[in-house]
C-alpha positions in Angstrom: 1.3 187.1 98.0 -1.7 187.9 100.2 -0.8 188.5 103.8 -3.1 189.1 106.8 -1.3 191.3 109.3 -2.3 191.1 113.0 -1.4 193.8 115.6 -2.5 191.8 118.7 -4.3 193.4 121.6 -7.1 192.5 123.9 -9.1 195.7 123.5 -8.2 196.5 119.9 -6.7 193.9 117.7 -5.6 195.5 114.4 -6.2 193.5 111.2 -5.0 194.4 107.7 -4.8 192.5 104.4 -2.2 193.4 101.8 -1.5 191.8 98.5 1.6 192.1 96.3 5.2 191.2 95.8 8.4 192.9 96.8 9.5 195.6 94.3 5.9 196.2 93.0 3.1 198.5 94.2 1.1 196.8 97.0 -2.6 196.8 97.3 -4.6 197.0 100.6 -7.6 194.6 100.4 -9.0 195.5 103.9 -8.2 197.0 107.2 -10.0 197.1 110.5 -10.0 196.4 114.2 -11.5 193.5 116.3 -12.7 195.2 119.5 -13.6 193.6 122.8 -15.1 195.2 125.9 -12.6 196.0 128.6 -15.0 194.8 131.3 -15.6 191.4 129.7 -14.1 188.2 131.1 -10.8 187.3 129.5 -12.1 184.0 128.0 -15.0 185.8 126.3 -12.6 188.5 125.0 -10.4 185.8 123.4 -13.4 184.1 121.8 -14.4 187.5 120.3 -10.9 188.0 118.9 -11.0 184.5 117.5 -14.3 185.1 115.8 -13.1 188.4 114.4 -9.9 186.9 113.0 -11.8 183.9 111.6 -14.1 186.3 109.7 -11.2 188.1 108.2 -9.6 184.7 107.2 -12.8 183.6 105.6 -13.3 186.9 103.7 -9.8 187.4 102.4 -8.2 183.9 102.2 -4.6 185.0 102.9 -1.6 182.8 102.1 0.2 183.7 105.3 -0.5 185.5 108.6 2.1 188.0 109.9 1.8 188.7 113.7 3.7 191.2 115.8 6.1 189.4 118.0 5.3 190.1 121.6 8.1 192.0 123.3 8.6 192.6 127.0 7.0 195.8 128.3 7.0 197.3 131.8 3.3 196.7 132.2 2.9 192.9 132.7 -0.8 193.1 132.4 -0.5 194.7 128.9 2.1 192.2 127.7 0.0 189.2 128.9 -3.1 190.4 127.0 -1.0 191.1 123.9 0.5 187.6 124.1 -2.9 186.0 124.5 -4.3 187.8 121.5 -1.2 186.9 119.5 -1.7 183.2 120.4 -5.3 183.3 119.2 -4.1 184.7 115.8 -1.5 182.0 115.5 -4.0 179.3 116.5 -6.5 180.5 113.9 -3.8 180.4 111.2 -2.4 177.0 112.3 -5.9 175.5 112.3 -6.1 176.4 108.6 -2.6 175.2 107.8 -1.5 178.8 107.1 2.2 179.7 107.8 2.7 182.3 110.5 5.5 184.9 110.5 6.5 186.9 113.6 8.0 190.3 113.2 9.2 192.6 116.0 7.9 196.1 116.2 11.4 197.5 115.3 11.7 195.2 112.3 8.3 196.4 111.0 9.2 200.1 111.6 12.5 199.7 109.9 11.0 197.9 106.9 8.2 200.5 106.4 10.0 203.7 107.4 13.7 203.0 107.2 14.0 203.5 111.0 13.4 201.0 113.7 12.7 203.8 116.1 9.9 205.4 114.0 6.8 206.6 115.9 3.2 205.6 115.2 2.6 208.8 113.2 5.6 208.0 110.9 4.4 204.4 110.4 0.9 205.6 109.6 2.2 208.1 107.1 4.3 205.6 105.3 1.6 202.9 105.2 -0.7 205.6 103.7 1.9 206.5 101.1 2.9 202.9 100.3 -0.6 201.7 99.8 -1.7 204.9 98.1 -4.5 205.6 100.6 -6.3 209.0 101.1 -5.6 209.0 104.8 -3.8 207.0 107.5 -5.9 204.1 108.8 -7.4 204.7 112.2 -6.8 203.7 114.9 -3.0 203.2 114.9 -3.6 199.4 115.5 -5.1 199.1 112.0 -2.2 201.0 110.4 0.3 198.7 112.4 -1.5 195.6 111.1 -1.0 196.8 107.5 2.6 197.7 108.3 3.1 194.1 109.5 1.8 192.7 106.2 3.9 195.1 104.2 7.0 194.2 106.2 6.4 190.5 105.5 5.9 190.9 101.8 9.1 192.9 101.5 11.2 190.6 103.8 9.9 187.2 102.5 12.1 186.9 99.4 15.3 187.5 101.5 14.1 185.1 104.2 13.3 182.4 101.7 16.7 182.7 100.1 18.3 182.5 103.5 16.3 179.4 104.4 17.2 177.8 101.1 20.9 178.5 101.6 20.8 177.1 105.1 19.0 173.9 103.9 21.5 173.5 101.0 24.4 173.9 103.4 23.0 171.2 105.7 22.3 168.9 102.8 25.9 169.3 101.6 27.3 168.7 105.1 25.2 165.5 105.3 26.7 164.2 102.1 30.3 164.8 103.1 30.0 163.3 106.6 
């Protein structure tokens, strides 16, 4: 499975591509950040993010896009920008017919480090170790994007089994009604 992870942000949108399956060593295919100037108009910044994500989609051809689920923060301005960048990533994936998975920051931290309360340094250290890199990806947004992709690859088999069980349950219920 090849997953493009997106850590959404208006100034720095982390992007990382990981390939592999749960239970096997994973491979990083690319990591980076789409940057936009803080003084640019919001519409222009979103266009720059779209172009950057489209370039990554073209270059790496992922099967799925994993995006950090926007959660409420005290700074409304920050959460709005994050939500807008997140929507751009989802739109780019949907336009290509790619499935999108949303994972909360605590889900990602728990999957990668074992603790939903891990800090950025711990996430970066585990991403480095799991992908056998020489150093943690910089900035932290890039490491977070890789962590999102890793989280999805590891969680996907369990999520698929759960979805199949729910579908089977509904199918059985429909036959007995």
